[in-house]
N, C-alpha and C positions, 0 to 999 in steps of 0.2 A: 526460615531460621538459618543463621550462619554457623557453620561448624568450623571452629578453630581458625577462622579467617578474621583479620582485623576489620573493624567497622568504624565508619566516620559518620557522626551525626552533625549536620549543619543546622544550627538553631536559627529560626526565623526572627524577624524583628519588625516592629511597626514602621520603621524607617526603611523605605525601599532602597536607598543608596547604601545603607549599612548592610542590608541583606545581600545586596549585590557584591559588596566587598568581601563578605564572608564566603560567598560562593567562589569568587575568583581566587581568593587565598587558598581554599581547599583544592581547586583545580590545579594550581601551581604546585602544591605539595604532593598531590596524587599523580600528576603527570599522566592522566588517563590510564592508570594501572587498573587491571582487573583483579588485583590481589586484595581489594577492599570492597566491602559492602557499604554503600553510601545511602544515608537516610536524610531526606529533607524534612525537617520537623517544624511545624508552626501552624498558623491558621491557613485556611484555604487560599487567601490572598497572598500570604507570605510564601507558601509552597509554590503557588503559581508564578511568582516572581523568580523563585529559584529555578524552576523548570525553564522559564523563558530565557534566563541569563546564563544557563549552564550547559556544558557539553557532557556533563557526567550522567551516567546511567544510574538513576537513584530510585529508591523506594519512597513514594510520597506518604508522609504521615501528616495529615492536615486537620487533625482534630484537637490541636493544642493551642491554648492561649496563654499559658504560663510555663515557666521553666520546669517546675515539677511535672507538669503534664507532658512536656516535651520528652522528658526522660522516661516516665512511666509508659507512655504510648509507644516510644521507640524500643523499649526493652524487649518486646515480643519478637522483634526482628534481629536481635543481637545477643540472645541469651547464651549462646555457645561461642561467642566471639573470642579470639585470642586476646586482642586488646581493643579498647574502644577509645577513639579520639573524638573529642567534642570541640567544634569550632564555634567561637563566639568573638566578642571583643574584649579588650583588656579590662575594662571596668566591670565586666560580668564574670570574670574568671573565678574569683574567690567564692562567690555564692554558688556558681555552677559546680565547682569542685566539692563544696560542702554537700550540696544536694545529691551529686553523683555518688558520693560515699554512702549516703543513706539509702538511695534508691537502687543503684547498680552494685549491690553487695557482692563481695567475693569476685569482682571483675577488675581487671587492670584497666584503669581509666586515666587518660591524660587530657586535660582541658587546655586548649590552645586559644590564646586571645590575640586577635589582630591589633596592630598598633592603630591608635586613634589620636586625633589632635588633643592636646592637653585641655583645651576648653571643653571638649566633649566629655573627657574623663572627669573633670571637675563637676560638670552639670550632673553626671550620672552618680557621683559619689553619695549624695543624700539618698537617692532612690535605691541604690544597691544596698546601702547600709540598713535602711528601714525595712526592705524586703528580707534581708538576711535575719534581722532580729525577729521578724514575724515567723520565719521558718524555724529558728532556734527555739522560740517560745511556743511554737505550735499553734499560732493564731491563724494561719492560712485557711 
């Protein structure tokens, strides 16, 4: 568990290249700083990709297949964190922020979305909106 140290959760994705972009973005932002606890969160395959493409020393959380699971399963590593940074892509920021407020209660959270091509964001719009509505309505 992290005591008053900022934490970074890098969310996995079924798309290997997108996962790689999230990791590289986090590496640039962290600049190999030891001031952060880093968590790779996703499926075994996604976390494997993150470990392969990253120089970051991270805690693997490889039991998650959904965004709520990412946050719930990562929570045990960051309960006493000063601030929590979640790295995802732009189209996923709004839903991730919504879920983080519900799951990571009373913690300072910032969701960072890496820029993606407009075509990717348009394709994701329907998916993200439908998933958000399921979370809001409690259908998950």
